[in-house]
mmCIF file as Biopython writes it, N, C-alpha, C and O atoms, coordinates in Angstrom:
data_model
#
loop_
_atom_site.group_PDB
_atom_site.id
_atom_site.type_symbol
_atom_site.label_atom_id
_atom_site.label_alt_id
_atom_site.label_comp_id
_atom_site.label_asym_id
_atom_site.label_entity_id
_atom_site.label_seq_id
_atom_site.pdbx_PDB_ins_code
_atom_site.Cartn_x
_atom_site.Cartn_y
_atom_site.Cartn_z
_atom_site.occupancy
_atom_site.B_iso_or_equiv
_atom_site.auth_seq_id
_atom_site.auth_asym_id
_atom_site.pdbx_PDB_model_num
ATOM 1   N N  . MET A ? 1  ? 32.870 35.191 33.115 1.0 0.0 1  A 1 
ATOM 2   C CA . MET A ? 1  ? 31.862 35.736 32.235 1.0 0.0 1  A 1 
ATOM 3   C C  . MET A ? 1  ? 32.241 37.178 31.895 1.0 0.0 1  A 1 
ATOM 4   O O  . MET A ? 1  ? 32.542 37.977 32.782 1.0 0.0 1  A 1 
ATOM 5   N N  . ASN A ? 2  ? 32.222 37.488 30.634 1.0 0.0 2  A 1 
ATOM 6   C CA . ASN A ? 2  ? 32.526 38.835 30.173 1.0 0.0 2  A 1 
ATOM 7   C C  . ASN A ? 2  ? 31.213 39.578 29.916 1.0 0.0 2  A 1 
ATOM 8   O O  . ASN A ? 2  ? 30.500 39.262 28.964 1.0 0.0 2  A 1 
ATOM 9   N N  . PHE A ? 3  ? 30.892 40.560 30.757 1.0 0.0 3  A 1 
ATOM 10  C CA . PHE A ? 3  ? 29.627 41.266 30.642 1.0 0.0 3  A 1 
ATOM 11  C C  . PHE A ? 3  ? 29.563 42.166 29.413 1.0 0.0 3  A 1 
ATOM 12  O O  . PHE A ? 3  ? 28.482 42.612 29.029 1.0 0.0 3  A 1 
ATOM 13  N N  . LEU A ? 4  ? 30.705 42.435 28.797 1.0 0.0 4  A 1 
ATOM 14  C CA . LEU A ? 4  ? 30.716 43.261 27.594 1.0 0.0 4  A 1 
ATOM 15  C C  . LEU A ? 4  ? 30.646 42.424 26.320 1.0 0.0 4  A 1 
ATOM 16  O O  . LEU A ? 4  ? 30.685 42.972 25.218 1.0 0.0 4  A 1 
ATOM 17  N N  . ASP A ? 5  ? 30.543 41.115 26.459 1.0 0.0 5  A 1 
ATOM 18  C CA . ASP A ? 5  ? 30.375 40.224 25.320 1.0 0.0 5  A 1 
ATOM 19  C C  . ASP A ? 5  ? 29.072 40.580 24.619 1.0 0.0 5  A 1 
ATOM 20  O O  . ASP A ? 5  ? 28.051 40.770 25.279 1.0 0.0 5  A 1 
ATOM 21  N N  . SER A ? 6  ? 29.090 40.673 23.302 1.0 0.0 6  A 1 
ATOM 22  C CA . SER A ? 6  ? 27.907 41.129 22.558 1.0 0.0 6  A 1 
ATOM 23  C C  . SER A ? 6  ? 26.697 40.225 22.777 1.0 0.0 6  A 1 
ATOM 24  O O  . SER A ? 6  ? 25.566 40.712 22.756 1.0 0.0 6  A 1 
ATOM 25  N N  . SER A ? 7  ? 26.898 38.922 22.987 1.0 0.0 7  A 1 
ATOM 26  C CA . SER A ? 7  ? 25.751 38.043 23.217 1.0 0.0 7  A 1 
ATOM 27  C C  . SER A ? 7  ? 25.081 38.357 24.557 1.0 0.0 7  A 1 
ATOM 28  O O  . SER A ? 7  ? 23.860 38.256 24.675 1.0 0.0 7  A 1 
ATOM 29  N N  . ASN A ? 8  ? 25.871 38.738 25.568 1.0 0.0 8  A 1 
ATOM 30  C CA . ASN A ? 8  ? 25.300 39.122 26.861 1.0 0.0 8  A 1 
ATOM 31  C C  . ASN A ? 8  ? 24.540 40.440 26.753 1.0 0.0 8  A 1 
ATOM 32  O O  . ASN A ? 8  ? 23.480 40.599 27.358 1.0 0.0 8  A 1 
ATOM 33  N N  . ILE A ? 9  ? 25.072 41.375 25.991 1.0 0.0 9  A 1 
ATOM 34  C CA . ILE A ? 9  ? 24.404 42.661 25.804 1.0 0.0 9  A 1 
ATOM 35  C C  . ILE A ? 9  ? 23.108 42.463 25.042 1.0 0.0 9  A 1 
ATOM 36  O O  . ILE A ? 9  ? 22.085 43.047 25.401 1.0 0.0 9  A 1 
ATOM 37  N N  . ASP A ? 10 ? 23.132 41.638 23.983 1.0 0.0 10 A 1 
ATOM 38  C CA . ASP A ? 10 ? 21.914 41.363 23.221 1.0 0.0 10 A 1 
ATOM 39  C C  . ASP A ? 10 ? 20.852 40.731 24.105 1.0 0.0 10 A 1 
ATOM 40  O O  . ASP A ? 10 ? 19.679 41.095 24.026 1.0 0.0 10 A 1 
ATOM 41  N N  . ASP A ? 11 ? 21.254 39.790 24.944 1.0 0.0 11 A 1 
ATOM 42  C CA . ASP A ? 11 ? 20.324 39.123 25.847 1.0 0.0 11 A 1 
ATOM 43  C C  . ASP A ? 11 ? 19.717 40.128 26.822 1.0 0.0 11 A 1 
ATOM 44  O O  . ASP A ? 11 ? 18.515 40.084 27.088 1.0 0.0 11 A 1 
ATOM 45  N N  . MET A ? 12 ? 20.529 41.023 27.352 1.0 0.0 12 A 1 
ATOM 46  C CA . MET A ? 12 ? 20.048 42.023 28.294 1.0 0.0 12 A 1 
ATOM 47  C C  . MET A ? 12 ? 19.059 42.980 27.600 1.0 0.0 12 A 1 
ATOM 48  O O  . MET A ? 12 ? 18.029 43.331 28.176 1.0 0.0 12 A 1 
ATOM 49  N N  . VAL A ? 13 ? 19.370 43.393 26.379 1.0 0.0 13 A 1 
ATOM 50  C CA . VAL A ? 13 ? 18.479 44.286 25.633 1.0 0.0 13 A 1 
ATOM 51  C C  . VAL A ? 13 ? 17.146 43.590 25.368 1.0 0.0 13 A 1 
ATOM 52  O O  . VAL A ? 13 ? 16.087 44.199 25.526 1.0 0.0 13 A 1 
ATOM 53  N N  . ASP A ? 14 ? 17.190 42.328 24.970 1.0 0.0 14 A 1 
ATOM 54  C CA . ASP A ? 14 ? 15.954 41.567 24.758 1.0 0.0 14 A 1 
ATOM 55  C C  . ASP A ? 14 ? 15.125 41.517 26.034 1.0 0.0 14 A 1 
ATOM 56  O O  . ASP A ? 14 ? 13.920 41.765 25.998 1.0 0.0 14 A 1 
ATOM 57  N N  . ARG A ? 15 ? 15.748 41.204 27.147 1.0 0.0 15 A 1 
ATOM 58  C CA . ARG A ? 15 ? 15.011 41.080 28.413 1.0 0.0 15 A 1 
ATOM 59  C C  . ARG A ? 15 ? 14.384 42.399 28.851 1.0 0.0 15 A 1 
ATOM 60  O O  . ARG A ? 15 ? 13.270 42.413 29.375 1.0 0.0 15 A 1 
ATOM 61  N N  . VAL A ? 16 ? 15.087 43.496 28.640 1.0 0.0 16 A 1 
ATOM 62  C CA . VAL A ? 16 ? 14.511 44.804 28.958 1.0 0.0 16 A 1 
ATOM 63  C C  . VAL A ? 16 ? 13.331 45.076 28.031 1.0 0.0 16 A 1 
ATOM 64  O O  . VAL A ? 16 ? 12.296 45.573 28.475 1.0 0.0 16 A 1 
ATOM 65  N N  . SER A ? 17 ? 13.479 44.757 26.757 1.0 0.0 17 A 1 
ATOM 66  C CA . SER A ? 17 ? 12.384 44.936 25.800 1.0 0.0 17 A 1 
ATOM 67  C C  . SER A ? 17 ? 11.158 44.132 26.218 1.0 0.0 17 A 1 
ATOM 68  O O  . SER A ? 17 ? 10.039 44.644 26.192 1.0 0.0 17 A 1 
ATOM 69  N N  . PHE A ? 18 ? 11.364 42.879 26.601 1.0 0.0 18 A 1 
ATOM 70  C CA . PHE A ? 18 ? 10.240 42.034 27.021 1.0 0.0 18 A 1 
ATOM 71  C C  . PHE A ? 18 ? 9.539  42.638 28.235 1.0 0.0 18 A 1 
ATOM 72  O O  . PHE A ? 18 ? 8.310  42.680 28.291 1.0 0.0 18 A 1 
ATOM 73  N N  . ALA A ? 19 ? 10.310 43.095 29.187 1.0 0.0 19 A 1 
ATOM 74  C CA . ALA A ? 19 ? 9.731  43.659 30.415 1.0 0.0 19 A 1 
ATOM 75  C C  . ALA A ? 19 ? 8.922  44.918 30.109 1.0 0.0 19 A 1 
ATOM 76  O O  . ALA A ? 19 ? 7.814  45.083 30.619 1.0 0.0 19 A 1 
ATOM 77  N N  . VAL A ? 20 ? 9.470  45.802 29.282 1.0 0.0 20 A 1 
ATOM 78  C CA . VAL A ? 20 ? 8.756  47.039 28.934 1.0 0.0 20 A 1 
ATOM 79  C C  . VAL A ? 20 ? 7.482  46.709 28.160 1.0 0.0 20 A 1 
ATOM 80  O O  . VAL A ? 20 ? 6.422  47.278 28.425 1.0 0.0 20 A 1 
ATOM 81  N N  . MET A ? 21 ? 7.589  45.798 27.212 1.0 0.0 21 A 1 
ATOM 82  C CA . MET A ? 21 ? 6.415  45.436 26.410 1.0 0.0 21 A 1 
ATOM 83  C C  . MET A ? 21 ? 5.323  44.834 27.292 1.0 0.0 21 A 1 
ATOM 84  O O  . MET A ? 21 ? 4.153  45.188 27.145 1.0 0.0 21 A 1 
ATOM 85  N N  . ARG A ? 22 ? 5.678  43.945 28.191 1.0 0.0 22 A 1 
ATOM 86  C CA . ARG A ? 22 ? 4.678  43.342 29.077 1.0 0.0 22 A 1 
ATOM 87  C C  . ARG A ? 22 ? 4.033  44.396 29.978 1.0 0.0 22 A 1 
ATOM 88  O O  . ARG A ? 22 ? 2.818  44.400 30.173 1.0 0.0 22 A 1 
ATOM 89  N N  . ARG A ? 23 ? 4.854  45.279 30.518 1.0 0.0 23 A 1 
ATOM 90  C CA . ARG A ? 23 ? 4.330  46.315 31.408 1.0 0.0 23 A 1 
ATOM 91  C C  . ARG A ? 23 ? 3.342  47.216 30.678 1.0 0.0 23 A 1 
ATOM 92  O O  . ARG A ? 23 ? 2.360  47.670 31.267 1.0 0.0 23 A 1 
ATOM 93  N N  . ARG A ? 24 ? 3.596  47.476 29.402 1.0 0.0 24 A 1 
ATOM 94  C CA . ARG A ? 24 ? 2.729  48.354 28.611 1.0 0.0 24 A 1 
ATOM 95  C C  . ARG A ? 24 ? 1.604  47.606 27.903 1.0 0.0 24 A 1 
ATOM 96  O O  . ARG A ? 24 ? 0.788  48.215 27.212 1.0 0.0 24 A 1 
ATOM 97  N N  . GLY A ? 25 ? 1.560  46.288 28.075 1.0 0.0 25 A 1 
ATOM 98  C CA . GLY A ? 25 ? 0.490  45.496 27.482 1.0 0.0 25 A 1 
ATOM 99  C C  . GLY A ? 25 ? 0.666  45.248 25.993 1.0 0.0 25 A 1 
ATOM 100 O O  . GLY A ? 25 ? -0.303 44.945 25.297 1.0 0.0 25 A 1 
ATOM 101 N N  . ILE A ? 26 ? 1.888  45.374 25.501 1.0 0.0 26 A 1 
ATOM 102 C CA . ILE A ? 26 ? 2.171  45.152 24.083 1.0 0.0 26 A 1 
ATOM 103 C C  . ILE A ? 26 ? 2.351  43.662 23.844 1.0 0.0 26 A 1 
ATOM 104 O O  . ILE A ? 26 ? 3.131  43.005 24.534 1.0 0.0 26 A 1 
ATOM 105 N N  . THR A ? 27 ? 1.625  43.129 22.860 1.0 0.0 27 A 1 
ATOM 106 C CA . THR A ? 27 ? 1.688  41.695 22.587 1.0 0.0 27 A 1 
ATOM 107 C C  . THR A ? 27 ? 2.252  41.372 21.207 1.0 0.0 27 A 1 
ATOM 108 O O  . THR A ? 27 ? 2.484  40.204 20.895 1.0 0.0 27 A 1 
ATOM 109 N N  . THR A ? 28 ? 2.473  42.385 20.381 1.0 0.0 28 A 1 
ATOM 110 C CA . THR A ? 28 ? 2.956  42.184 19.021 1.0 0.0 28 A 1 
ATOM 111 C C  . THR A ? 28 ? 4.251  42.963 18.816 1.0 0.0 28 A 1 
ATOM 112 O O  . THR A ? 28 ? 4.376  44.110 19.246 1.0 0.0 28 A 1 
ATOM 113 N N  . ALA A ? 29 ? 5.208  42.323 18.155 1.0 0.0 29 A 1 
ATOM 114 C CA . ALA A ? 29 ? 6.497  42.966 17.882 1.0 0.0 29 A 1 
ATOM 115 C C  . ALA A ? 29 ? 6.787  42.909 16.387 1.0 0.0 29 A 1 
ATOM 116 O O  . ALA A ? 29 ? 6.597  41.868 15.758 1.0 0.0 29 A 1 
ATOM 117 N N  . PHE A ? 30 ? 7.243  44.013 15.817 1.0 0.0 30 A 1 
ATOM 118 C CA . PHE A ? 30 ? 7.759  44.003 14.454 1.0 0.0 30 A 1 
ATOM 119 C C  . PHE A ? 30 ? 9.224  43.637 14.558 1.0 0.0 30 A 1 
ATOM 120 O O  . PHE A ? 30 ? 10.070 44.486 14.840 1.0 0.0 30 A 1 
ATOM 121 N N  . SER A ? 31 ? 9.515  42.374 14.329 1.0 0.0 31 A 1 
ATOM 122 C CA . SER A ? 31 ? 10.870 41.882 14.561 1.0 0.0 31 A 1 
ATOM 123 C C  . SER A ? 31 ? 11.095 40.583 13.804 1.0 0.0 31 A 1 
ATOM 124 O O  . SER A ? 31 ? 10.153 39.851 13.498 1.0 0.0 31 A 1 
ATOM 125 N N  . TYR A ? 32 ? 12.350 40.314 13.512 1.0 0.0 32 A 1 
ATOM 126 C CA . TYR A ? 32 ? 12.756 39.027 12.949 1.0 0.0 32 A 1 
ATOM 127 C C  . TYR A ? 32 ? 13.445 38.182 14.007 1.0 0.0 32 A 1 
ATOM 128 O O  . TYR A ? 32 ? 13.972 37.114 13.695 1.0 0.0 32 A 1 
ATOM 129 N N  . ASP A ? 33 ? 13.449 38.635 15.232 1.0 0.0 33 A 1 
ATOM 130 C CA . ASP A ? 33 ? 14.123 37.978 16.346 1.0 0.0 33 A 1 
ATOM 131 C C  . ASP A ? 33 ? 13.186 36.941 16.966 1.0 0.0 33 A 1 
ATOM 132 O O  . ASP A ? 33 ? 12.181 37.296 17.583 1.0 0.0 33 A 1 
ATOM 133 N N  . GLU A ? 34 ? 13.513 35.681 16.803 1.0 0.0 34 A 1 
ATOM 134 C CA . GLU A ? 34 ? 12.666 34.589 17.295 1.0 0.0 34 A 1 
ATOM 135 C C  . GLU A ? 34 ? 12.548 34.581 18.821 1.0 0.0 34 A 1 
ATOM 136 O O  . GLU A ? 34 ? 11.650 33.938 19.365 1.0 0.0 34 A 1 
ATOM 137 N N  . HIS A ? 35 ? 13.443 35.286 19.517 1.0 0.0 35 A 1 
ATOM 138 C CA . HIS A ? 35 ? 13.351 35.345 20.974 1.0 0.0 35 A 1 
ATOM 139 C C  . HIS A ? 35 ? 12.019 35.956 21.407 1.0 0.0 35 A 1 
ATOM 140 O O  . HIS A ? 35 ? 11.475 35.580 22.445 1.0 0.0 35 A 1 
ATOM 141 N N  . PHE A ? 36 ? 11.491 36.894 20.621 1.0 0.0 36 A 1 
ATOM 142 C CA . PHE A ? 36 ? 10.204 37.493 20.965 1.0 0.0 36 A 1 
ATOM 143 C C  . PHE A ? 36 ? 9.094  36.446 20.894 1.0 0.0 36 A 1 
ATOM 144 O O  . PHE A ? 36 ? 8.240  36.390 21.779 1.0 0.0 36 A 1 
ATOM 145 N N  . ARG A ? 37 ? 9.102  35.624 19.857 1.0 0.0 37 A 1 
ATOM 146 C CA . ARG A ? 37 ? 8.093  34.555 19.734 1.0 0.0 37 A 1 
ATOM 147 C C  . ARG A ? 37 ? 8.248  33.563 20.881 1.0 0.0 37 A 1 
ATOM 148 O O  . ARG A ? 37 ? 7.253  33.114 21.450 1.0 0.0 37 A 1 
ATOM 149 N N  . GLN A ? 38 ? 9.490  33.216 21.225 1.0 0.0 38 A 1 
ATOM 150 C CA . GLN A ? 38 ? 9.745  32.278 22.316 1.0 0.0 38 A 1 
ATOM 151 C C  . GLN A ? 38 ? 9.207  32.805 23.641 1.0 0.0 38 A 1 
ATOM 152 O O  . GLN A ? 38 ? 8.832  32.027 24.518 1.0 0.0 38 A 1 
ATOM 153 N N  . GLU A ? 39 ? 9.172  34.123 23.783 1.0 0.0 39 A 1 
ATOM 154 C CA . GLU A ? 39 ? 8.664  34.746 25.006 1.0 0.0 39 A 1 
ATOM 155 C C  . GLU A ? 39 ? 7.153  34.985 24.956 1.0 0.0 39 A 1 
ATOM 156 O O  . GLU A ? 39 ? 6.582  35.550 25.888 1.0 0.0 39 A 1 
ATOM 157 N N  . GLY A ? 40 ? 6.505  34.554 23.870 1.0 0.0 40 A 1 
ATOM 158 C CA . GLY A ? 40 ? 5.051  34.614 23.798 1.0 0.0 40 A 1 
ATOM 159 C C  . GLY A ? 40 ? 4.488  35.793 23.032 1.0 0.0 40 A 1 
ATOM 160 O O  . GLY A ? 40 ? 3.273  35.988 23.026 1.0 0.0 40 A 1 
ATOM 161 N N  . PHE A ? 41 ? 5.330  36.588 22.385 1.0 0.0 41 A 1 
ATOM 162 C CA . PHE A ? 41 ? 4.845  37.708 21.596 1.0 0.0 41 A 1 
ATOM 163 C C  . PHE A ? 41 ? 4.527  37.256 20.173 1.0 0.0 41 A 1 
ATOM 164 O O  . PHE A ? 41 ? 5.117  36.297 19.675 1.0 0.0 41 A 1 
ATOM 165 N N  . THR A ? 42 ? 3.610  37.936 19.534 1.0 0.0 42 A 1 
ATOM 166 C CA . THR A ? 42 ? 3.300  37.688 18.133 1.0 0.0 42 A 1 
ATOM 167 C C  . THR A ? 42 ? 4.241  38.524 17.295 1.0 0.0 42 A 1 
ATOM 168 O O  . THR A ? 42 ? 4.422  39.714 17.555 1.0 0.0 42 A 1 
ATOM 169 N N  . LEU A ? 43 ? 4.852  37.899 16.275 1.0 0.0 43 A 1 
ATOM 170 C CA . LEU A ? 43 ? 5.771  38.640 15.411 1.0 0.0 43 A 1 
ATOM 171 C C  . LEU A ? 43 ? 5.066  39.087 14.137 1.0 0.0 43 A 1 
ATOM 172 O O  . LEU A ? 43 ? 4.317  38.330 13.520 1.0 0.0 43 A 1 
ATOM 173 N N  . VAL A ? 44 ? 5.322  40.319 13.764 1.0 0.0 44 A 1 
ATOM 174 C CA . VAL A ? 44 ? 4.888  40.866 12.488 1.0 0.0 44 A 1 
ATOM 175 C C  . VAL A ? 44 ? 6.163  41.145 11.725 1.0 0.0 44 A 1 
ATOM 176 O O  . VAL A ? 44 ? 7.041  41.851 12.221 1.0 0.0 44 A 1 
ATOM 177 N N  . GLY A ? 45 ? 6.277  40.599 10.522 1.0 0.0 45 A 1 
ATOM 178 C CA . GLY A ? 45 ? 7.489  40.799 9.754  1.0 0.0 45 A 1 
ATOM 179 C C  . GLY A ? 45 ? 8.490  39.688 9.968  1.0 0.0 45 A 1 
ATOM 180 O O  . GLY A ? 45 ? 9.511  39.628 9.282  1.0 0.0 45 A 1 
ATOM 181 N N  . GLY A ? 46 ? 8.209  38.807 10.914 1.0 0.0 46 A 1 
ATOM 182 C CA . GLY A ? 46 ? 9.106  37.695 11.194 1.0 0.0 46 A 1 
ATOM 183 C C  . GLY A ? 46 ? 8.818  36.512 10.296 1.0 0.0 46 A 1 
ATOM 184 O O  . GLY A ? 46 ? 7.883  36.519 9.495  1.0 0.0 46 A 1 
ATOM 185 N N  . THR A ? 47 ? 9.636  35.509 10.450 1.0 0.0 47 A 1 
ATOM 186 C CA . THR A ? 47 ? 9.490  34.305 9.635  1.0 0.0 47 A 1 
ATOM 187 C C  . THR A ? 47 ? 8.525  33.344 10.280 1.0 0.0 47 A 1 
ATOM 188 O O  . THR A ? 47 ? 8.272  32.268 9.738  1.0 0.0 47 A 1 
#
């Protein structure tokens, strides 16, 4: 596994974002990234 692979970095950034948002009680994301919806967030600006 290459930890510098861009897909691994993107996944890590998403997971940190999810953790911070949950800790702060944020339930809505302005994003086009479906991973946020898959994790239970409401998307604004998404498809």
